[in-house]
Each structure stands twice: as C-alpha cells, then as structure tokens.
C-alpha positions in Angstrom: 33.2 -2.3 -5.0 34.1 1.4 -5.2 36.7 2.7 -2.8 34.9 5.3 -0.6 38.0 7.4 -0.3 38.4 8.1 -4.0 37.6 11.5 -5.6 35.1 9.7 -7.8 33.2 8.6 -4.8 33.2 12.2 -3.4 31.9 13.5 -6.6 29.0 11.0 -6.8 28.0 10.9 -3.2 25.5 13.8 -3.3 23.0 11.7 -5.4 20.6 10.6 -2.7 16.8 10.0 -2.4 15.3 13.5 -2.3 12.9 13.0 0.6 11.0 14.9 3.3 11.6 13.2 6.7 8.7 13.6 9.1 9.7 12.2 12.5 6.9 11.6 14.9 7.1 13.7 18.1 8.6 11.7 20.9 6.3 11.4 24.0 8.6 9.9 26.6 6.3 10.4 29.6 3.3 9.0 27.8 5.3 6.0 26.7 6.4 5.3 30.3 2.8 5.6 31.5 1.5 3.3 28.8 4.1 0.7 29.8 2.1 0.2 33.0 -0.6 -1.3 30.9 1.3 -3.0 28.1 4.4 -4.3 30.0 6.3 -3.5 26.7 9.6 -1.5 26.4 9.5 2.2 25.7 10.3 1.8 22.1 7.2 -0.3 21.4 5.0 2.0 23.5 6.2 5.0 21.4 5.1 3.1 18.3 1.6 2.6 19.8 1.4 6.3 20.7 2.3 7.1 17.1 -0.8 5.1 16.0 -3.1 7.0 18.3 -3.1 4.5 21.2 -2.4 6.5 24.3 -4.9 5.3 26.9 -5.2 2.1 28.9 -8.5 1.3 27.1 -7.2 2.0 23.7 -4.1 -0.2 24.3 -6.2 -3.1 25.6 -8.5 -2.9 22.6 -5.6 -2.8 20.2 -3.5 -5.5 21.8 -6.4 -7.8 22.4 -8.1 -7.3 19.0 -9.0 -11.0 19.0 -11.5 -10.3 21.8 -13.3 -7.6 19.8 -17.1 -7.9 20.4 -18.9 -6.9 17.2 -22.5 -5.8 16.8 -24.7 -8.0 14.6 -24.3 -6.9 10.9 -28.1 -7.0 10.7 -28.2 -4.1 13.1 -25.7 -2.0 11.1 -26.7 -2.8 7.5 -30.3 -1.7 7.0 -30.7 -3.8 3.7 -29.0 -6.9 4.9 -32.2 -8.6 6.1 -33.8 -7.9 2.7 -30.7 -9.3 0.9 -30.9 -12.5 2.9 -34.6 -12.9 2.2 -34.0 -12.5 -1.6 -31.2 -15.0 -1.6 -33.1 -17.5 0.6 -36.0 -17.2 -1.8 -33.7 -17.9 -4.7 -31.7 -20.8 -3.1 -34.2 -22.5 -0.9 -37.8 -21.5 -1.9 -39.3 -24.5 0.0 -38.1 -22.7 3.2 -40.2 -19.7 2.3 -43.9 -20.5 2.8 -45.2 -18.0 0.1 -42.6 -19.0 -2.5 -43.1 -21.2 -5.5 -40.8 -24.2 -4.9 -38.4 -23.5 -7.8 -34.9 -22.3 -7.6 -34.0 -18.9 -9.2 -30.8 -18.5 -11.1 -28.4 -16.1 -9.5 -25.6 -14.2 -11.3 -22.7 -12.3 -9.8 -21.1 -9.3 -11.5 -17.6 -8.8 -10.2 -14.6 -6.6 -10.9 -11.1 -7.3 -12.3 -9.0 -6.2 -9.4 -8.0 -8.4 -6.4 -10.9 -7.1 -4.3 -13.4 -7.8 -7.0 -12.0 -11.2 -8.0 -11.7 -12.5 -4.4 -15.3 -11.2 -3.7 -16.6 -13.0 -6.7 -14.9 -16.2 -5.7 -16.1 -15.9 -2.1 -19.7 -15.6 -3.1 -19.5 -18.3 -5.8 -18.0 -20.8 -3.4 -20.5 -20.0 -0.6 -23.6 -19.9 -2.8 -22.7 -23.1 -4.5 -22.0 -24.7 -1.1 -25.5 -23.6 -0.1 -27.0 -25.2 -3.2 -27.6 -22.2 -5.4 -27.6 -22.1 -9.2 -25.1 -19.3 -9.7 -22.8 -18.0 -12.4 -20.7 -14.8 -12.8 -19.5 -12.2 -15.3 -16.6 -9.6 -15.0 -16.5 -6.7 -17.5 -13.5 -6.4 -19.8 -10.9 -4.0 -18.4 -9.6 -3.0 -21.8 -12.9 -2.7 -23.7 -15.6 -1.9 -21.1 -13.9 -0.5 -18.0 -15.1 -0.8 -14.4 -18.5 -1.8 -13.2 -21.7 -3.5 -14.3 -23.0 -2.4 -17.7 -26.1 -2.8 -19.9 -24.4 -5.5 -22.0 -24.0 -7.7 -18.9 -27.5 -7.0 -17.8 -29.0 -8.0 -21.2 -26.8 -11.1 -21.2 -27.9 -12.1 -17.7 -31.6 -11.6 -18.8 -31.2 -13.8 -21.9 -29.7 -16.6 -19.7 -32.7 -16.7 -17.5 -31.1 -15.0 -14.4 -33.6 -13.8 -11.8 -31.3 -12.3 -9.2 -28.1 -10.2 -9.8 -25.5 -9.6 -7.1 -22.8 -7.0 -7.8 -19.6 -7.2 -5.8 -17.1 -4.4 -5.4 -19.1 -2.3 -7.9 -22.6 -1.1 -8.7 -23.1 1.9 -6.4 -22.8 4.3 -9.3 -24.3 2.2 -12.0 -27.7 3.9 -12.1 -28.6 3.2 -15.7 -27.6 -0.5 -15.9 -29.5 -1.2 -12.6 -32.5 0.7 -13.9 -32.4 -1.5 -17.0 -32.3 -4.7 -14.9 -35.3 -3.6 -13.0 -37.2 -2.8 -16.2 -36.5 -6.4 -17.3 -37.9 -7.7 -14.1 -34.6 -8.7 -12.5 -34.0 -8.3 -8.8 -30.6 -6.7 -7.8 -28.5 -6.7 -4.7 -25.6 -4.2 -4.8 -22.6 -5.0 -2.6 -20.0 -2.3 -2.9 -17.7 -0.1 -0.7 -17.1 2.9 -3.0 -18.2 6.4 -2.4 -21.9 7.2 -2.5 -23.2 9.1 -5.6 -25.8 11.8 -5.4 -28.4 9.4 -6.8 -28.5 5.8 -5.6 -29.4 3.1 -8.2 -32.9 1.5 -8.0 -31.7 -1.8 -6.6 -33.8 -4.0 -4.3 -31.1 -3.9 -1.6 -27.8 -2.0 -1.2 -25.0 -3.1 1.1 -22.3 -0.5 1.4 -20.3 0.5 4.5 -20.4 4.1 3.4 -24.2 4.1 4.0 -24.0 2.9 7.7 -23.3 4.9 10.8 -19.8 6.4 11.0 -19.1 4.8 14.4 -19.7 1.3 13.1 -16.7 -1.1 13.2 -17.7 -2.2 9.7 -17.1 1.2 8.1 -13.6 0.4 6.8 -14.3 -2.9 5.0 -13.5 -3.4 1.4 -15.8 -5.0 -1.2 -14.7 -8.4 -0.1 -15.7 -7.5 3.4 -19.2 -6.8 2.3 -19.3 -10.1 0.4 -18.0 -11.9 3.5 -20.6 -10.4 5.8 -23.4 -11.4 3.3 -22.1 -14.9 2.8 -21.6 -15.7 6.5 -25.0 -14.2 7.4 -26.7 -16.3 4.7 -24.9 -19.5 5.8 -26.0 -18.9 9.4 -29.6 -18.1 8.3 -29.8 -21.4 6.3 -28.2 -23.4 9.2 -25.2 -24.4 7.1 -22.4 -22.4 8.6 -19.9 -25.2 9.2 -16.2 -24.8 9.9 -15.0 -25.6 6.4 -17.1 -23.0 4.6 -16.5 -20.3 7.2 -12.7 -21.0 7.0 -12.7 -20.7 3.2 -14.6 -17.4 3.3 -12.3 -16.0 5.9 -9.2 -16.8 3.8 -10.6 -15.2 0.7 -11.7 -12.2 2.8 -8.1 -11.9 4.1 -6.5 -12.1 0.6 -8.9 -9.5 -0.8 -8.7 -7.1 2.1 -4.9 -6.8 2.1 -4.5 -6.9 -1.6 -7.0 -4.0 -1.9 -5.1 -1.9 0.7 -8.0 -1.7 3.0 -7.2 -0.2 6.4 -6.0 -2.8 8.9 -7.9 -1.4 11.8 -11.1 -2.3 13.6 -13.0 -5.3 12.2 -10.5 -5.7 9.3 -7.6 -6.1 11.8 -9.8 -8.5 13.9 -10.6 -10.8 11.0 -7.4 -10.5 9.0 -5.4 -11.5 12.1 -7.3 -14.8 12.2 -7.2 -15.3 8.4 -3.4 -14.9 8.3 -3.0 -17.7 10.9 -5.3 -19.9 8.8 -4.0 -19.3 5.3 -0.9 -21.5 5.5 -3.0 -24.6 6.4 -5.8 -23.7 4.0 -8.0 -26.5 2.5 -8.6 -24.4 -0.6 -6.6 -26.0 -3.5 -6.1 -22.6 -5.1 -4.7 -21.0 -2.0 -2.3 -23.9 -1.4 -1.1 -23.7 -5.0 -0.7 -19.9 -4.9 1.4 -20.1 -1.7 3.6 -22.8 -3.2 4.1 -21.1 -6.6 4.8 -17.7 -5.0 7.5 -19.0 -2.6 5.8 -17.8 0.6 7.4 -19.7 3.5 4.6 -19.1 5.9 6.5 -17.0 8.4 6.6 -13.6 6.9 9.7 -14.3 5.0 10.3 -14.4 1.3 11.5 -17.7 -0.2 12.3 -19.0 -3.6 9.7 -20.0 -6.2 9.4 -23.6 -5.0 9.7 -25.0 -8.5 10.9 -28.4 -7.4 8.1 -28.8 -4.9 5.6 -27.7 -7.6 6.9 -30.2 -10.1 6.8 -33.0 -7.6 3.2 -32.2 -6.8 2.3 -32.0 -10.5 3.9 -35.4 -11.0 2.0 -36.8 -8.0 -1.3 -35.4 -9.5 -0.5 -36.9 -12.9 0.1 -40.3 -11.2 -3.3 -40.2 -9.6 -1.9 -39.4 -6.1 -3.8 -37.3 -3.6 -4.7 -33.9 -4.8 -3.7 -32.3 -1.6 -0.3 -31.3 -0.3 1.0 -29.8 2.9 2.5 -26.4 3.3 5.9 -27.0 4.8 5.8 -24.1 7.2 2.5 -23.5 8.9 3.3 -20.4 10.8 1.1 -17.4 10.4 1.5 -15.3 7.3 2.1 -11.6 7.4 0.3 -8.9 5.3 3.5 -8.4 3.3 3.3 -12.1 2.2 0.0 -11.2 0.5 0.9 -7.6 -0.4 4.2 -8.5 -2.1 3.7 -12.2 -3.1 0.1 -13.5 -3.3 -1.7 -10.2 -4.1 0.5 -9.2 -7.1 0.0 -12.6 -8.8 -3.8 -12.2 -8.4 -3.8 -8.5 -9.5 -1.6 -9.2 -12.5 -4.3 -11.3 -14.0 -6.9 -8.6 -13.8 -4.4 -6.1 -15.2 -3.3 -7.9 -18.4 -5.1 -11.2 -18.6 -8.5 -12.9 -18.1 -9.9 -12.7 -14.6 -11.5 -16.1 -15.1 -8.1 -17.6 -14.4 -8.2 -16.3 -10.8 -11.9 -17.2 -10.3 -11.1 -20.8 -11.4 -8.0 -20.8 -9.1 -10.0 -19.8 -6.1 -13.1 -21.9 -6.7 -11.7 -25.2 -7.9 -11.2 -28.2 -5.5 -9.0 -30.0 -8.1 -5.3 -29.6 -7.2 -4.2 -30.2 -10.8 -6.4 -27.3 -12.1 -5.3 -25.1 -9.1 -1.6 -25.6 -9.9 -2.1 -24.9 -13.6 -3.9 -21.7 -12.8 -1.4 -20.7 -10.1 1.5 -21.2 -12.6 -0.4 -19.1 -15.1 -0.6 -16.4 -12.4 3.2 -16.7 -11.9 4.0 -16.4 -15.6 1.6 -13.5 -16.1 2.9 -11.7 -13.1 6.5 -12.0 -14.5 5.2 -10.5 -17.7 3.5 -7.7 -15.8 6.8 -6.9 -14.0 8.7 -6.7 -17.3 6.0 -4.4 -18.7 6.2 -2.2 -15.7 10.0 -2.0 -15.8 10.0 -1.1 -19.5 7.3 1.6 -19.2 8.9 3.0 -16.0 12.3 3.4 -17.7 10.6 5.0 -20.8 8.6 7.3 -18.5 11.7 8.3 -16.5 13.6 9.1 -19.7 10.8 11.4 -20.9 10.5 13.1 -17.5 14.2 13.7 -17.2 14.5 15.3 -20.7 11.2 17.1 -21.1 9.5 17.8 -17.7 12.0 17.7 -14.8 13.2 21.4 -15.1 9.6 22.7 -15.0 8.3 20.5 -12.2 8.8 23.3 -9.5 6.5 25.5 -11.6 4.1 22.8 -12.9 3.9 20.9 -9.5 2.2 18.0 -11.2 3.5 15.5 -13.8 1.2 14.6 -16.8 2.8 12.1 -19.1 1.0 10.3 -22.0 2.5 7.9 -24.6 1.1 5.5 -27.2 1.5 1.7 -26.8 1.6 1.6 -23.0 -0.6 -1.0 -21.5 -3.4 0.6 -19.6 -3.5 -2.3 -17.0 -0.1 -1.4 -15.6 0.3 2.3 -15.9 -1.2 2.8 -12.4 1.7 0.9 -11.0 4.2 3.1 -12.9 2.4 6.2 -11.7 3.0 5.1 -8.1 6.7 4.5 -8.8 7.0 8.0 -10.4 5.4 9.5 -7.3 8.0 7.8 -5.2 10.7 9.0 -7.4 9.7 12.6 -8.0 7.4 13.4 -5.1 4.7 15.1 -7.2 1.2 14.0 -8.2 1.3 11.9 -11.4 -1.3 11.6 -14.1 -0.2 9.0 -16.7 -2.0 7.9 -19.8 -1.9 6.0 -23.0 -3.7 6.5 -26.3 -6.6 4.1 -26.9 -6.7 5.4 -30.4 -5.8 8.7 -32.1 -8.7 10.5 -30.5 -8.9 9.1 -27.0 -6.6 8.8 -24.0 -7.1 6.7 -20.9 -5.1 7.1 -17.8 -4.5 6.6 -14.1 -3.5 9.1 -11.4 -1.7 8.9 -8.1 -1.3 11.7 -5.5 0.7 12.9 -2.6 -0.6 13.6 0.9 -1.3 17.3 0.2 -3.0 16.7 -3.1 -6.6 15.3 -3.6 -6.7 13.3 -6.8 -10.5 13.2 -7.2 -10.9 16.9 -6.4 -8.3 17.6 -9.1 -10.2 15.5 -11.6 -13.4 17.3 -10.8 -11.6 20.6 -11.3 -10.9 19.4 -14.9 -14.3 17.6 -15.5 -15.2 19.7 -18.6 -12.0 18.4 -20.3 -12.6 14.7 -19.3 -14.8 11.9 -20.4 -15.3 9.4 -17.6 -13.4 9.8 -14.3 -13.5 8.5 -10.7 -11.4 7.8 -7.7 -10.6 9.1 -4.2 -8.0 11.2 -2.4 -5.0 9.1 -3.3 -5.7 7.6 -6.7 -8.1 7.8 -9.7 -8.8 6.9 -13.3 -9.8 9.1 -16.2 -10.4 9.3 -19.9 -10.4 12.3 -22.3 -10.3 13.3 -25.9 -6.7 13.6 -27.0 -7.3 17.1 -28.3 -7.8 18.2 -24.6 -4.4 16.9 -23.4 -2.6 20.2 -23.3 -5.7 21.8 -21.6 -5.7 19.1 -19.0 -1.9 19.6 -18.3 -2.5 23.3 -17.8 -5.6 22.9 -15.7 -3.9 20.3 -13.4 -0.9 22.6 -12.9 -3.3 25.4 -12.0 -5.0 23.1 -9.4 -1.6 21.9 -8.1 -0.3 25.4 -7.6 -3.3 26.2 -5.4 -2.7 23.4 -2.9 1.0 22.6 -3.1 4.0 24.5 -1.9 7.5 23.9 -3.1 8.4 22.1 0.2 5.7 19.5 -0.7 7.4 18.4 -3.9 9.5 15.7 -2.3 8.4 12.2 -1.3 7.2 12.2 2.3 8.8 9.6 4.6 7.1 9.2 7.9 9.4 7.9 10.7 8.3 6.6 14.0 11.3 6.9 16.3 15.1 6.8 16.7 16.8 3.5 17.5 20.5 2.5 17.9 21.8 -0.5 16.0 22.6 -2.3 19.2 18.8 -2.3 19.9 18.1 -4.2 16.7 17.8 -7.9 17.6 15.5 -10.8 17.3 13.8 -10.1 20.6 12.8 -6.6 19.5 11.5 -8.0 16.2 9.3 -10.5 18.1 8.0 -7.7 20.3 7.0 -5.8 17.2 4.5 -8.6 16.5 2.1 -6.9 18.9 1.5 -4.4 16.0 0.6 -7.1 13.5 -1.1 -7.2 11.1 0.4 -4.1 9.7 -0.8 -2.3 6.7 -2.9 0.8 5.7 -3.5 3.0 8.8 -1.4 0.7 10.9 1.9 0.8 9.0 5.1 -1.2 9.6 7.2 0.8 12.1 10.0 2.9 10.5 13.1 3.6 12.7 16.0 5.9 12.0 19.6 5.8 13.2 21.9 8.8 12.8 25.4 8.9 11.4 26.0 5.2 10.5 29.0 4.1 8.6 28.6 2.2 5.3 31.1 -0.6 5.5 30.2 -2.5 2.4 27.8 -1.9 -0.5 27.1 -3.7 -3.8 24.4 -4.0 -6.4 22.6 -7.3 -6.4 19.7 -8.8 -8.4 17.8 -6.3 -10.5 19.2 -3.1 -9.2 19.0 -3.6 -5.4 21.7 -2.4 -3.0 23.0 -4.9 -0.4 24.9 -3.2 2.5 26.6 -3.6 5.8 26.2 -0.7 8.1 27.8 0.1 11.5 27.3 2.4 14.4 29.8 3.0 17.2 28.5 3.9 20.6 30.9 4.2 23.6 33.7 2.6 21.5 31.5 -0.4 20.9 30.6 -1.0 17.2 27.4 -2.7 16.1 27.2 -4.1 12.6 24.1 -5.2 10.7 23.2 -6.2 7.1 20.7 -4.1 5.1 18.9 -4.1 1.7 17.6 -1.2 -0.3 15.2 -2.2 -3.0 15.6 -0.7 -6.5 18.3 1.8 -5.3 20.7 1.2 -8.2 20.6 4.9 -9.1 22.0 5.9 -5.6 25.0 3.6 -5.8 27.5 4.3 -4.3 26.2 5.8 -1.1 28.3 8.2 0.9 30.5 6.6 3.7 28.3 8.1 6.5 24.6 8.7 6.5 21.5 9.0 8.6 19.3 6.0 7.7 15.6 5.2 8.0 14.5 1.6 7.8 12.1 -1.2 8.6 13.1 -4.6 10.1 12.8 -7.8 8.2 13.6 -11.5 8.7 16.1 -13.1 6.5 16.2 -16.9 6.2 19.4 -18.4 4.7 20.9 -21.9 5.1 18.6 -22.6 8.0 19.6 -19.5 9.9 17.2 -16.6 10.7 18.7 -13.1 11.1 17.2 -9.6 11.4 18.2 -7.2 8.6 17.3 -3.6 7.8 15.2 -2.7 4.8 16.3 0.9 4.0 13.5 3.3 3.0 15.4 6.5 3.3 18.8 8.1 3.8 20.1 11.6 4.3 23.4 13.3 5.0 24.2 13.1 8.7 23.2 15.8 11.0 26.0 15.0 13.5 29.1 17.1 13.7 32.2 15.2 13.0 31.5 14.4 9.4 32.1 18.1 8.7 34.8 19.1 11.1 37.7 16.7 11.1 39.7 19.2 9.0 37.7 22.2 7.9 37.9 25.5 9.9 35.1 26.6 12.1 33.0 28.5 11.5 32.0 27.0 8.1 29.6 29.3 6.3 27.7 29.6 3.0 24.5 31.0 1.4 21.7 28.8 0.2 18.5 29.3 -1.9 15.4 27.7 -0.5 11.8 28.3 -1.7 13.1 31.1 -3.9 14.6 33.0 -0.9 18.2 33.3 0.2 19.5 32.3 3.6 22.9 32.5 5.3 23.9 29.3 7.1 26.9 28.0 8.9 28.4 25.7 11.5 29.5 27.4 14.7 30.7 26.3 18.1 28.2 26.8 21.0 30.7 26.1 23.8 32.2 22.8 22.7 29.2 21.7 20.7 28.9 22.3 16.9 25.7 24.1 16.1 24.0 24.8 12.7 22.6 28.3 12.4 20.4 29.4 9.5 19.8 33.2 9.1 16.3 34.0 7.7 15.9 37.1 5.4 13.7 38.8 8.0 16.4 38.6 10.7 15.4 35.5 12.7 18.0 32.7 13.3 17.3 29.0 13.5 19.9 27.3 15.7 20.1 23.6 16.3 22.9 21.4 17.8 23.8 18.8 15.3 22.1 15.5 16.0 19.2 17.1 18.0 15.6 17.6 17.0 14.8 20.7 19.2 16.0 24.0 17.9 15.8 27.7 18.9 14.1 30.2 16.6 14.3 33.9 17.2 16.3 37.1 16.9 18.3 36.2 20.1 18.6 33.3 22.5 16.9 34.9 25.4 13.6 35.4 23.5 13.8 32.5 21.1 11.1 29.8 21.0 11.8 26.0 20.8 10.7 24.3 17.6 10.7 20.6 16.5 13.0 20.5 13.5 11.8 17.0 12.5 8.7 18.7 11.1 8.9 19.3 7.4 8.9 23.2 7.5 12.2 23.1 9.4 13.6 19.7 8.3 13.7 20.6 4.6 15.7 23.8 5.0 18.1 22.2 7.5 18.8 19.4 5.0 19.4 21.9 2.2 21.8 23.8 4.4 23.6 20.6 5.6 24.0 19.4 2.0 25.5 22.7 0.9 27.9 22.8 3.9 28.9 19.2 3.3 29.8 20.0 -0.3 31.8 23.0 1.0 33.6 20.9 3.6 34.9 18.6 0.9 36.7 21.5 -0.7 39.0 21.9 2.3 
C-alpha cells in the first residue's frame, strides 16, 4: 500500500473522477413537518422530499404502496376486451356460442432483450396453462434486428397460425402487420414503445402510451402489458389460481427491473410483491437462476453457489426430487435482479440464442433448468470479458485520438471493426460514465455498413439527435437516453460532424462531466444498521426512485488497496468532537484513481456485507472530490492563498481569505462580481459587495463546477509551500 505522505502520492493525487455534484436542496422545515405523518427521522424524510413526496397524502400513498387500489385494466386499455375475446375464441371456442369448436394455433413474436424474453415466457406459460396451442419466434439480433418482420409472418402462416401476439414490439411494424392481415391472420400487438404517426392495422393494440396520461399503468414495460393480458385472460376463463398468478408475477418482476422500467405507481406496487415471492418461487428456472447467480435472497451478493449446484445436479441425476429450497427466503432487492439475475438473462439476448432463456423460464424440469441457468452463467462470463476488452480498446482510442477535441466536439463517435454489436451498448454506457459526454459507438457489419448504439447525458436527447442526422442514417430508433442506428460507412465522417453540430446547440462546457445526483449530507456516525433498515421504506428502488446517495465532507482515507478486477477497498474515517468514526468502503472499477488523496469529500450508497456469518454496513463509493473544508489547505501555507483559473474559456481570480476566524473561498468574476463561500458550506454570497449580495446555493452545477475548479487549483498551490 502506498504511503500517503510520499511525494509520489502527492503527485498522483489529483487524478480523481471528473464529476458534477448536484446536491438536492435541503428542506429542513418540510422534513420536520413530514415526520408528523411518517414517524421517520429527518434524514429519511429529506429523502422522501427529494422524490417529490411532501404532503401527508403523498407520503401515505408511497409508504403504503401495497394498499394501492387500481382501476380495472378493462377501463384503461380500450382494446383489452377485444384481445381477450380473440384469445378466448382461439383457446376455448366451445365457450363462444358463435365459434366453431376447434382451437386456433397462436404464435408469439418476442424480442431478444430481458423485457422481451420474460414477456414471451410469461405468455407461453400462461397460455399453455390455459390449454392453448401456442409457439413463439424471436428475430435474430445479428441478422434481422428488432421487431416482427415479414419472414416471421410468412413462417407463422405456413405453420397454420391463426392468431399472432407480439410482445415488447410491433407498434412500429406497419408493413409486417399489414402482410399478416393480407394473409388472413389476426394480430394482437402488446408493446410499450413510443407511438408512430401511423398505427399498424392490427385487430387490437395494447400499449400504455395509448391510454390516459393519469393512468397508473402508463409506466409499465412490455412485460407489464403481457402480465395484464395474461392475468385478465386467466380471470375471464375462470382459471386464475395462485400458482399461475404467482409465476406470472415473478416473471413480471424480473422483466420490469431488468428493462429499467420506472419503479413508481403500479410497477412499484407489483414489484414489491414479486421481490418477496421470488426467493420461494416454484418456477424451476427462477430457482436455478438464483442458485447459479449466487443471490442470497436478502439484497446481498454471495458467491456462485457451485457446490450447491453440483449437489442438486447429482440429486437430479440420481432421480431425486427435481425441486430444491432456496437457503435464504428473505425478500430480494432490485439490485439482485439488476446486477445478478438480469445480466445473465440479457447476456443471452446479446450474444447467444434467446431460446435458452425461454426454455429456462418455461420448463418445469429442474435438470433442464439447471443446464440452461449454467449456460446463462457461462455466456454472461463471456459477455463480461467481451465488454472489458472492447471498453479498454475504446478508451485507448479515445485517449489518443479524441480526448483533446471533446470540449469542441461535445460528443464522442467511435467506430471499429470486429466489435460485437450485442455488447457495444454496454460499453457506450461505461464511456458516458467515464467521459461525461454523449456516446455513439458502432461496428462495421461489412465494408459498406455500420451498426451502432447511443447513450446520452441528461441535457442531450439521443432520439432527437438521431432525427437531426436522419438523412445520413439507415434505420434508427430510441428515446431520450438511448438509441440504436445504422448507416452507410461512407457517411461516418458526416455523422460525426452533424452530431457535433447538434451537441454544440444543446450542451455547454459545464455539462461535459458525469452528473452525480446526491440526496443529503450524513456523518459517518449516523451510518449504522438501524438507518439501513429504515431506508427499506424506500424500497424497491430503481428508475425514478433511486437508491439514496449520501455525502460526507472531509473524510480521512486510512487504508486503500486494489482488490478483484480493479476495485478499490478502503477504510475511511471522520472525526467529530474528537470522536472518530471508521467504516469500510468499496469503489467498483476505480483502479484508475488509485491511490486516492488522504482527505476527500465522498459520495456513497449503503450496502450490506455478509462475511463469516456477520452482517455489516459498508459504503459503496460513487463519487469523490477534494474537500471543501479549510484545514486541508491551511496547516502551513500563508493566508491569503491566491491564484488565477480558467473556466469555460474565461479567467477568474480566486483565493482563500479569513472572514473573521473562518476561512472563505472567494472567486472574482471578470465582470466584477465576487462569489464568497465559507468552506464546507453550501450557501454563498454573490455580488459586488456584501451588503447588496444575494444568497446562492453552491451545490447547484453552475456554482459547484467553478468552485471545484478553484479548490483543485488552490490545493495544488498549497502543496508547493
């Protein structure tokens, strides 16, 4: 471990994550008032306020989400009644007086992502349970791309299919659906993607984007639409027993979290129940996936469970029972799916055959389930290796070819041959985290065609950017945060120039850093198991209801070392009133920032660590910055300490001065105003003099960024004394 007092450490210590910290405004009075309703400590109430929960009614609705009263889906989805009638006609014609008593073959067209595969499995299980003749198809990711196509339609027709169900796709497939109708096939579209200008000519369309905006069903993913259809059909046919409803809820939960659907409203309501149910699932595939992935059933990360798997395989081979018990039956957390189960499902769709996941989630044979789960494990390991290799290659290219021009380009466009299209979207996300700019990454399908993925930042709309370049592209699609595209390779330089033009219209230099949203400040002596348990009122956390992020100023790094594949393991300490508090921390994939400086402001989430039968609470670092508190600068340097900085292509004077006995940072703007903030505080004065100055919140990006630039420059200067 590197001695933090050495000159080598001092020279390296300025390499830190280059982030924008956005700390939520603290509403102390509102938090105290909310406590009258919640009976929770102020820290938790501040977290609720940050999530838009400020009234008694909002708090009760959020905290008691299990009591949510939902309208009938039949009232909110105009085509649901028609969909149920078409399916009833196909499954149980004898129950329809005017029908010919002969079953109709049903076919499902799914998608190769986790949402599409879980949706497909959900409908396959439920329709087979209800007695339907049903099969499925999923287009090839590499050769056909997303969505139902004419080949699949023609194939269904040749196989005697009478009714087609799309899941997680179809809303934009006008020509394939029109062809199906020409061939006399009936079509039900279930999808959740944005509505095109012209709807396809399906018999029925179920899409939450088509229903009233105030509906609690508006935020469901594709698997949510499939779940509503399957439950409604089972109820209509009088076969909605506990087993089939439980299996559908579990698959809904897997797909909703893995697809990053918002965990608010009805999603939060159903996912909360599903997470409690998953550890005791009767689905062989879910049990096998939990075992293989090492989920311990309590929100913690365990090992891979190889010995348990092998024991179960031996029992199955010896003709023993094909069921096994999950050792820990506590409720799962979204992170168990997001970081354990989901990636193993998604890996199949990215680089292998989706049939593996469909078989995993529809079989009742534990031997087959374990085989498929272990295939998921092996393929996910391969996917991780591919991502790591492509990421390192991409970083090397960026650092040598594009890094210097990023402030001018404001977008990163990187294309290389021989990268696997199925994983470049993951790499794009990692490059966004690293460089803080929108990333468009692609690979050559052949000499003449490029196929790519895009990921954005909050101030940049990916789909709008693609539309801005549509004359240069082939197919493209997406939404605000992400997208996919193809283009002739001869248009690559034109695309790079056009995207830079678009980026310069909507992005300022201050936006070109990864944004870290922070909830509230906490001291390390407040971090304990009781607080961690209290945070459970926020669960399930995910999109639009994120895990809380805390920050603590001026902590001391007592120990640090690299562990595993480039992670940092640390011990940090904070001393308040001569009483030190120490706690362990982990920083995932932070090898590049080792060693960290001896004192830092840290931002973190809380996590459970289970080791040798003991449970402790640790910090998961998500951000660090040089401290804003005074004594790191002024143990020996003279006061005032002054320098000049360049920020956003303008020059500012900055320095540390004494305001009475308190050190104060002052930044002089070119136009004569001064920003003055006591170190460690979030409220500053801005003006030409103190009497007429206004108060500003320096946790906001426009002030925080320039303050961090000034502090970093002054910290370097202080080391010279």
